[in-house]
PDB file of N, CA, C and O in Angstrom:
ATOM      1  N   UNK A   1      20.563 -18.119  21.184  1.00  0.00           N
ATOM      2  CA  UNK A   1      19.429 -16.997  21.196  1.00  0.00           C
ATOM      3  C   UNK A   1      18.284 -17.909  22.032  1.00  0.00           C
ATOM      4  O   UNK A   1      18.338 -19.138  21.972  1.00  0.00           O
ATOM      5  N   UNK A   2      17.138 -17.151  22.894  1.00  0.00           N
ATOM      6  CA  UNK A   2      16.368 -17.966  23.572  1.00  0.00           C
ATOM      7  C   UNK A   2      15.211 -17.388  22.933  1.00  0.00           C
ATOM      8  O   UNK A   2      15.354 -16.166  22.963  1.00  0.00           O
ATOM      9  N   UNK A   3      14.122 -17.710  22.364  1.00  0.00           N
ATOM     10  CA  UNK A   3      12.942 -17.523  21.504  1.00  0.00           C
ATOM     11  C   UNK A   3      12.134 -16.913  23.004  1.00  0.00           C
ATOM     12  O   UNK A   3      12.137 -17.593  24.030  1.00  0.00           O
ATOM     13  N   UNK A   4      11.665 -15.949  22.948  1.00  0.00           N
ATOM     14  CA  UNK A   4      10.676 -15.145  23.741  1.00  0.00           C
ATOM     15  C   UNK A   4       9.376 -15.525  23.497  1.00  0.00           C
ATOM     16  O   UNK A   4       8.697 -16.183  24.285  1.00  0.00           O
ATOM     17  N   UNK A   5       8.855 -14.945  21.938  1.00  0.00           N
ATOM     18  CA  UNK A   5       7.417 -15.222  21.826  1.00  0.00           C
ATOM     19  C   UNK A   5       7.622 -15.336  20.303  1.00  0.00           C
ATOM     20  O   UNK A   5       8.725 -15.385  19.760  1.00  0.00           O
ATOM     21  N   UNK A   6       6.300 -15.375  19.612  1.00  0.00           N
ATOM     22  CA  UNK A   6       6.185 -15.150  18.349  1.00  0.00           C
ATOM     23  C   UNK A   6       4.892 -14.401  18.025  1.00  0.00           C
ATOM     24  O   UNK A   6       3.917 -14.342  18.774  1.00  0.00           O
ATOM     25  N   UNK A   7       5.000 -13.842  16.827  1.00  0.00           N
ATOM     26  CA  UNK A   7       3.827 -12.877  16.355  1.00  0.00           C
ATOM     27  C   UNK A   7       3.444 -13.615  15.352  1.00  0.00           C
ATOM     28  O   UNK A   7       4.315 -14.067  14.610  1.00  0.00           O
ATOM     29  N   UNK A   8       1.993 -13.917  15.091  1.00  0.00           N
ATOM     30  CA  UNK A   8       1.297 -14.177  14.219  1.00  0.00           C
ATOM     31  C   UNK A   8       0.388 -13.505  13.595  1.00  0.00           C
ATOM     32  O   UNK A   8      -0.391 -12.885  14.319  1.00  0.00           O
ATOM     33  N   UNK A   9       0.170 -13.399  11.906  1.00  0.00           N
ATOM     34  CA  UNK A   9      -0.516 -12.493  11.305  1.00  0.00           C
ATOM     35  C   UNK A   9      -1.093 -13.471  10.145  1.00  0.00           C
ATOM     36  O   UNK A   9      -0.353 -14.160   9.443  1.00  0.00           O
ATOM     37  N   UNK A  10      -2.441 -13.446  10.036  1.00  0.00           N
ATOM     38  CA  UNK A  10      -3.060 -14.313   9.044  1.00  0.00           C
ATOM     39  C   UNK A  10      -3.847 -13.515   8.064  1.00  0.00           C
ATOM     40  O   UNK A  10      -4.247 -12.428   8.481  1.00  0.00           O
ATOM     41  N   UNK A  11      -4.205 -13.910   6.606  1.00  0.00           N
ATOM     42  CA  UNK A  11      -4.460 -13.262   5.746  1.00  0.00           C
ATOM     43  C   UNK A  11      -5.502 -14.101   4.901  1.00  0.00           C
ATOM     44  O   UNK A  11      -5.244 -15.237   4.502  1.00  0.00           O
ATOM     45  N   UNK A  12      -6.557 -13.532   4.687  1.00  0.00           N
ATOM     46  CA  UNK A  12      -7.526 -13.966   3.801  1.00  0.00           C
ATOM     47  C   UNK A  12      -7.496 -14.040   2.404  1.00  0.00           C
ATOM     48  O   UNK A  12      -7.727 -12.933   1.918  1.00  0.00           O
ATOM     49  N   UNK A  13      -7.307 -14.892   1.585  1.00  0.00           N
ATOM     50  CA  UNK A  13      -7.263 -15.130   0.286  1.00  0.00           C
ATOM     51  C   UNK A  13      -8.245 -15.982  -0.254  1.00  0.00           C
ATOM     52  O   UNK A  13      -8.559 -17.006   0.353  1.00  0.00           O
ATOM     53  N   UNK A  14      -8.970 -15.554  -1.753  1.00  0.00           N
ATOM     54  CA  UNK A  14      -9.728 -15.907  -2.571  1.00  0.00           C
ATOM     55  C   UNK A  14      -9.593 -16.828  -3.609  1.00  0.00           C
ATOM     56  O   UNK A  14      -9.402 -16.232  -4.669  1.00  0.00           O
ATOM     57  N   UNK A  15      -9.613 -17.905  -3.720  1.00  0.00           N
ATOM     58  CA  UNK A  15      -8.792 -18.828  -4.879  1.00  0.00           C
ATOM     59  C   UNK A  15      -9.966 -19.420  -5.662  1.00  0.00           C
ATOM     60  O   UNK A  15     -10.400 -20.505  -5.274  1.00  0.00           O
ATOM     61  N   UNK A  16     -10.467 -18.892  -6.605  1.00  0.00           N
ATOM     62  CA  UNK A  16     -11.637 -19.739  -7.832  1.00  0.00           C
ATOM     63  C   UNK A  16     -13.151 -19.741  -6.550  1.00  0.00           C
ATOM     64  O   UNK A  16     -13.748 -20.796  -6.334  1.00  0.00           O
ATOM     65  N   UNK A  17     -13.420 -18.872  -6.085  1.00  0.00           N
ATOM     66  CA  UNK A  17     -14.435 -18.846  -5.343  1.00  0.00           C
ATOM     67  C   UNK A  17     -14.113 -19.610  -4.073  1.00  0.00           C
ATOM     68  O   UNK A  17     -15.055 -20.387  -3.915  1.00  0.00           O
ATOM     69  N   UNK A  18     -13.436 -19.728  -3.318  1.00  0.00           N
ATOM     70  CA  UNK A  18     -12.741 -20.189  -2.094  1.00  0.00           C
ATOM     71  C   UNK A  18     -12.078 -19.563  -1.632  1.00  0.00           C
ATOM     72  O   UNK A  18     -11.456 -18.734  -2.295  1.00  0.00           O
ATOM     73  N   UNK A  19     -11.889 -19.707  -0.043  1.00  0.00           N
ATOM     74  CA  UNK A  19     -11.115 -18.914   0.438  1.00  0.00           C
ATOM     75  C   UNK A  19      -9.894 -19.744   1.381  1.00  0.00           C
ATOM     76  O   UNK A  19     -10.033 -20.838   1.929  1.00  0.00           O
ATOM     77  N   UNK A  20      -8.914 -19.040   1.382  1.00  0.00           N
ATOM     78  CA  UNK A  20      -7.954 -20.028   2.309  1.00  0.00           C
ATOM     79  C   UNK A  20      -7.263 -18.733   3.369  1.00  0.00           C
ATOM     80  O   UNK A  20      -7.262 -17.504   3.295  1.00  0.00           O
ATOM     81  N   UNK A  21      -6.797 -19.561   4.190  1.00  0.00           N
ATOM     82  CA  UNK A  21      -5.833 -18.427   5.421  1.00  0.00           C
ATOM     83  C   UNK A  21      -4.479 -18.857   5.227  1.00  0.00           C
ATOM     84  O   UNK A  21      -4.082 -20.016   5.111  1.00  0.00           O
ATOM     85  N   UNK A  22      -3.791 -17.756   5.202  1.00  0.00           N
ATOM     86  CA  UNK A  22      -2.080 -17.646   4.938  1.00  0.00           C
ATOM     87  C   UNK A  22      -1.688 -17.226   6.142  1.00  0.00           C
ATOM     88  O   UNK A  22      -1.820 -16.053   6.491  1.00  0.00           O
ATOM     89  N   UNK A  23      -1.061 -18.338   7.044  1.00  0.00           N
ATOM     90  CA  UNK A  23      -0.784 -17.967   8.226  1.00  0.00           C
ATOM     91  C   UNK A  23       0.878 -17.343   8.269  1.00  0.00           C
ATOM     92  O   UNK A  23       1.747 -18.041   7.746  1.00  0.00           O
ATOM     93  N   UNK A  24       1.162 -16.372   8.736  1.00  0.00           N
ATOM     94  CA  UNK A  24       2.752 -16.129   8.818  1.00  0.00           C
ATOM     95  C   UNK A  24       3.014 -16.056  10.123  1.00  0.00           C
ATOM     96  O   UNK A  24       2.233 -15.418  10.829  1.00  0.00           O
ATOM     97  N   UNK A  25       4.137 -16.681  10.691  1.00  0.00           N
ATOM     98  CA  UNK A  25       4.873 -17.032  11.911  1.00  0.00           C
ATOM     99  C   UNK A  25       5.932 -16.063  11.953  1.00  0.00           C
ATOM    100  O   UNK A  25       6.673 -16.148  10.974  1.00  0.00           O
ATOM    101  N   UNK A  26       6.285 -15.031  12.907  1.00  0.00           N
ATOM    102  CA  UNK A  26       7.763 -14.915  13.055  1.00  0.00           C
ATOM    103  C   UNK A  26       8.048 -15.023  14.487  1.00  0.00           C
ATOM    104  O   UNK A  26       7.447 -14.301  15.283  1.00  0.00           O
ATOM    105  N   UNK A  27       8.961 -15.912  14.886  1.00  0.00           N
ATOM    106  CA  UNK A  27       9.566 -15.725  16.293  1.00  0.00           C
ATOM    107  C   UNK A  27      10.359 -14.724  16.619  1.00  0.00           C
ATOM    108  O   UNK A  27      11.064 -14.190  15.763  1.00  0.00           O
ATOM    109  N   UNK A  28      10.356 -14.300  17.992  1.00  0.00           N
ATOM    110  CA  UNK A  28      11.130 -13.512  18.706  1.00  0.00           C
ATOM    111  C   UNK A  28      12.208 -14.103  19.308  1.00  0.00           C
ATOM    112  O   UNK A  28      11.941 -15.147  19.903  1.00  0.00           O
ATOM    113  N   UNK A  29      13.463 -13.705  19.330  1.00  0.00           N
ATOM    114  CA  UNK A  29      14.583 -14.298  19.685  1.00  0.00           C
ATOM    115  C   UNK A  29      15.526 -13.020  20.810  1.00  0.00           C
ATOM    116  O   UNK A  29      15.459 -11.811  20.589  1.00  0.00           O
ATOM    117  N   UNK A  30      16.223 -13.537  21.801  1.00  0.00           N
ATOM    118  CA  UNK A  30      16.908 -12.401  22.785  1.00  0.00           C
ATOM    119  C   UNK A  30      18.121 -13.078  22.933  1.00  0.00           C
ATOM    120  O   UNK A  30      18.336 -14.265  23.177  1.00  0.00           O
ATOM    121  N   UNK A  31      18.818 -12.215  22.761  1.00  0.00           N
ATOM    122  CA  UNK A  31      20.390 -12.595  22.974  1.00  0.00           C
ATOM    123  C   UNK A  31      20.867 -12.503  24.363  1.00  0.00           C
ATOM    124  O   UNK A  31      21.017 -11.411  24.910  1.00  0.00           O
ATOM    125  N   UNK A  32      21.112 -13.637  24.955  1.00  0.00           N
ATOM    126  CA  UNK A  32      21.376 -13.549  26.606  1.00  0.00           C
ATOM    127  C   UNK A  32      22.783 -12.559  26.782  1.00  0.00           C
ATOM    128  O   UNK A  32      22.892 -11.595  27.539  1.00  0.00           O
ATOM    129  N   UNK A  33      23.513 -12.946  26.119  1.00  0.00           N
ATOM    130  CA  UNK A  33      24.992 -11.931  26.829  1.00  0.00           C
ATOM    131  C   UNK A  33      24.837 -10.385  26.652  1.00  0.00           C
ATOM    132  O   UNK A  33      25.390  -9.515  27.325  1.00  0.00           O
ATOM    133  N   UNK A  34      23.875 -10.204  25.494  1.00  0.00           N
ATOM    134  CA  UNK A  34      24.354  -8.414  25.573  1.00  0.00           C
ATOM    135  C   UNK A  34      22.205  -8.130  25.220  1.00  0.00           C
ATOM    136  O   UNK A  34      21.737  -7.070  24.806  1.00  0.00           O
ATOM    137  N   UNK A  35      21.588  -9.064  25.461  1.00  0.00           N
ATOM    138  CA  UNK A  35      20.198  -8.429  25.793  1.00  0.00           C
ATOM    139  C   UNK A  35      19.550  -7.732  24.751  1.00  0.00           C
ATOM    140  O   UNK A  35      18.868  -6.730  24.967  1.00  0.00           O
ATOM    141  N   UNK A  36      19.773  -8.326  23.375  1.00  0.00           N
ATOM    142  CA  UNK A  36      19.404  -7.814  22.217  1.00  0.00           C
ATOM    143  C   UNK A  36      18.096  -8.526  21.620  1.00  0.00           C
ATOM    144  O   UNK A  36      18.092  -9.712  21.288  1.00  0.00           O
ATOM    145  N   UNK A  37      17.025  -7.702  21.522  1.00  0.00           N
ATOM    146  CA  UNK A  37      16.004  -8.570  20.957  1.00  0.00           C
ATOM    147  C   UNK A  37      15.993  -8.426  19.364  1.00  0.00           C
ATOM    148  O   UNK A  37      16.255  -7.372  18.786  1.00  0.00           O
ATOM    149  N   UNK A  38      15.632  -9.702  18.692  1.00  0.00           N
ATOM    150  CA  UNK A  38      15.735 -10.196  17.278  1.00  0.00           C
ATOM    151  C   UNK A  38      14.398 -10.124  16.629  1.00  0.00           C
ATOM    152  O   UNK A  38      13.597 -10.920  17.119  1.00  0.00           O
ATOM    153  N   UNK A  39      13.889  -9.308  15.559  1.00  0.00           N
ATOM    154  CA  UNK A  39      12.419  -9.876  15.424  1.00  0.00           C
ATOM    155  C   UNK A  39      13.076  -9.852  13.976  1.00  0.00           C
ATOM    156  O   UNK A  39      13.786  -8.880  13.720  1.00  0.00           O
ATOM    157  N   UNK A  40      12.865 -11.056  12.787  1.00  0.00           N
ATOM    158  CA  UNK A  40      12.764 -10.707  11.735  1.00  0.00           C
ATOM    159  C   UNK A  40      11.488  -9.975  11.021  1.00  0.00           C
ATOM    160  O   UNK A  40      10.515  -9.779  11.749  1.00  0.00           O
ATOM    161  N   UNK A  41      11.419  -9.610   9.839  1.00  0.00           N
ATOM    162  CA  UNK A  41      10.507  -8.879   9.096  1.00  0.00           C
ATOM    163  C   UNK A  41       9.504  -9.419   8.685  1.00  0.00           C
ATOM    164  O   UNK A  41       9.720 -10.434   8.023  1.00  0.00           O
ATOM    165  N   UNK A  42       8.149  -9.044   8.863  1.00  0.00           N
ATOM    166  CA  UNK A  42       7.040  -9.584   8.167  1.00  0.00           C
ATOM    167  C   UNK A  42       6.980  -9.400   6.545  1.00  0.00           C
ATOM    168  O   UNK A  42       7.421  -8.376   6.024  1.00  0.00           O
ATOM    169  N   UNK A  43       6.352 -10.557   5.713  1.00  0.00           N
ATOM    170  CA  UNK A  43       6.752 -10.650   4.438  1.00  0.00           C
ATOM    171  C   UNK A  43       5.772  -9.293   4.372  1.00  0.00           C
ATOM    172  O   UNK A  43       5.290  -8.713   5.346  1.00  0.00           O
ATOM    173  N   UNK A  44       5.600  -8.926   2.888  1.00  0.00           N
ATOM    174  CA  UNK A  44       4.560  -8.145   2.551  1.00  0.00           C
ATOM    175  C   UNK A  44       3.470  -8.379   2.243  1.00  0.00           C
ATOM    176  O   UNK A  44       3.299  -9.403   1.582  1.00  0.00           O
ATOM    177  N   UNK A  45       2.493  -7.681   2.530  1.00  0.00           N
ATOM    178  CA  UNK A  45       0.920  -8.417   2.037  1.00  0.00           C
ATOM    179  C   UNK A  45       0.551  -7.801   0.976  1.00  0.00           C
ATOM    180  O   UNK A  45       0.908  -6.669   0.654  1.00  0.00           O
ATOM    181  N   UNK A  46      -0.443  -8.769   0.170  1.00  0.00           N
ATOM    182  CA  UNK A  46      -0.792  -8.397  -1.181  1.00  0.00           C
ATOM    183  C   UNK A  46      -2.035  -7.360  -1.214  1.00  0.00           C
ATOM    184  O   UNK A  46      -2.275  -6.559  -2.118  1.00  0.00           O
ATOM    185  N   UNK A  47      -2.813  -7.569   0.047  1.00  0.00           N
ATOM    186  CA  UNK A  47      -3.780  -6.420   0.400  1.00  0.00           C
ATOM    187  C   UNK A  47      -3.095  -5.791   1.668  1.00  0.00           C
ATOM    188  O   UNK A  47      -2.776  -6.362   2.711  1.00  0.00           O
ATOM    189  N   UNK A  48      -2.952  -4.504   1.324  1.00  0.00           N
ATOM    190  CA  UNK A  48      -3.159  -3.491   2.647  1.00  0.00           C
ATOM    191  C   UNK A  48      -4.105  -3.607   3.632  1.00  0.00           C
ATOM    192  O   UNK A  48      -5.231  -4.025   3.364  1.00  0.00           O
ATOM    193  N   UNK A  49      -3.715  -3.220   4.967  1.00  0.00           N
ATOM    194  CA  UNK A  49      -4.374  -3.488   6.066  1.00  0.00           C
ATOM    195  C   UNK A  49      -5.110  -1.791   6.241  1.00  0.00           C
ATOM    196  O   UNK A  49      -4.268  -0.896   6.314  1.00  0.00           O
ATOM    197  N   UNK A  50      -6.549  -1.365   6.304  1.00  0.00           N
ATOM    198  CA  UNK A  50      -7.269  -0.252   6.043  1.00  0.00           C
ATOM    199  C   UNK A  50      -7.366  -0.248   7.660  1.00  0.00           C
ATOM    200  O   UNK A  50      -7.570  -1.291   8.282  1.00  0.00           O
ATOM    201  N   UNK A  51      -7.207   0.985   8.281  1.00  0.00           N
ATOM    202  CA  UNK A  51      -7.551   0.930   9.456  1.00  0.00           C
ATOM    203  C   UNK A  51      -9.208   1.065  10.087  1.00  0.00           C
ATOM    204  O   UNK A  51      -9.930   1.878   9.509  1.00  0.00           O
ATOM    205  N   UNK A  52      -9.562   0.589  10.794  1.00  0.00           N
ATOM    206  CA  UNK A  52     -10.976   0.763  11.282  1.00  0.00           C
ATOM    207  C   UNK A  52     -11.297   2.242  11.638  1.00  0.00           C
ATOM    208  O   UNK A  52     -10.666   3.161  12.159  1.00  0.00           O
ATOM    209  N   UNK A  53     -12.617   2.068  11.108  1.00  0.00           N
ATOM    210  CA  UNK A  53     -13.614   3.273  11.405  1.00  0.00           C
ATOM    211  C   UNK A  53     -14.433   2.932  12.630  1.00  0.00           C
ATOM    212  O   UNK A  53     -15.000   1.841  12.703  1.00  0.00           O
ATOM    213  N   UNK A  54     -14.520   3.927  13.693  1.00  0.00           N
ATOM    214  CA  UNK A  54     -14.945   4.155  14.912  1.00  0.00           C
ATOM    215  C   UNK A  54     -16.111   4.793  14.725  1.00  0.00           C
ATOM    216  O   UNK A  54     -16.779   5.155  15.693  1.00  0.00           O
TER     217      UNK A  54
END
């Protein structure tokens, strides 16, 4: 398999009046012989993402 790209997601977490960033990186792979794209699922988020109001 050949890696095409990767997706990154960051999450802000407050721990005892401090914040830390948790970075999730998942690589995207492609199979050359059948041209199939493989992307593993992202881990579940503790806080749901809210859509932005415009």
